[in-house]
N, C-alpha and C positions, 0 to 999 in steps of 0.2 A: 416173844414174838419175833420171828425172823422175816427178813425182807430179802427177796431174791432180785438181783439186778441182772440185766442182760450184759453181755460183754461190752457191747457198744455203749450202754449207759454207764457202765463202770469206767470205761476209757474216757468218756466225756467228763464224768465227775472227777476223775484223776487229773485231767487237764485243767479243769477249773480250780482245783485245789492247788496245783502247781503255780498257776497264774496268781492266785491270791497270795501264796507264800512269797513269790517274787515281788509282788506289790508291797507286802509288809516290809520286806527287806529294804526296798527302795524308800519307803516312808521313814523307816528308822534311820537310814542314811541321811535323808533330808533334815530330819529333826536334829540329828547330831551336828550337821553342818550349820543349821540356823543357831543352835545353842552355842557353837564355837564362835560364830560371827557376833552374836550378842555379847558374849563374854569378852571378846576382843575389843569390841566397840566401847563397852562400859569401862573396861580396865584402862583403855587408852584415854577416853574422854572424861572419866570421873574417878581417877585413881584415889583421890583424897576422900571421896564419899564411900569407898569400899571398906575402909577401916572400921567405921562405926558398926555396920551390920555384922561384920565378921567378928566383932568383939562380943557378940551375943553367943553364949555357950551353945555349941552344936551347929552353928551357921558356918557353912563352908564358903568357898569362893563362889560356887554355883548358886548357893542359897542367897548370898549377898547380892549377886547380880540379879536374881529373880526379885528380891526385895526392892532394889533400885528401879527395876523395870516397872514393877507394880506401882511404885510411888510416882512414876512418870516424871514430870517436870517439877514436882514439889521440891522445895528446898528443905533438906534434912538438917540444916544447921541449928534450928531451934531444939532439936533433940541432942542434948549435951552428953547423954550417957546411953549405953546400949539398953539399959532397963527402960528408959523413957522411949527410945525408938521402938522397942519390942511392944510396949503397952500402946504406943501410938498406932502401930500397924495391926494390932489385934492379936 
């Protein structure tokens, strides 16, 4: 099945697609900026807490930051090992 567009409809569609693509780029940039800010905040305010989640195999700095953010204000000191922390967060 083929669909035939008028030149005007094609141009409008093209403009919408361009606008959406620009918005996607903007959102990606905002996400990256927020992630950088969260990482900076966590590494500055909770540097001692980053060690435990990062000792879980496969958990990077970004993953450790996400784990700490998900835990929120919970104290992770009861988790003495990476294995206990991993089982505690699911």
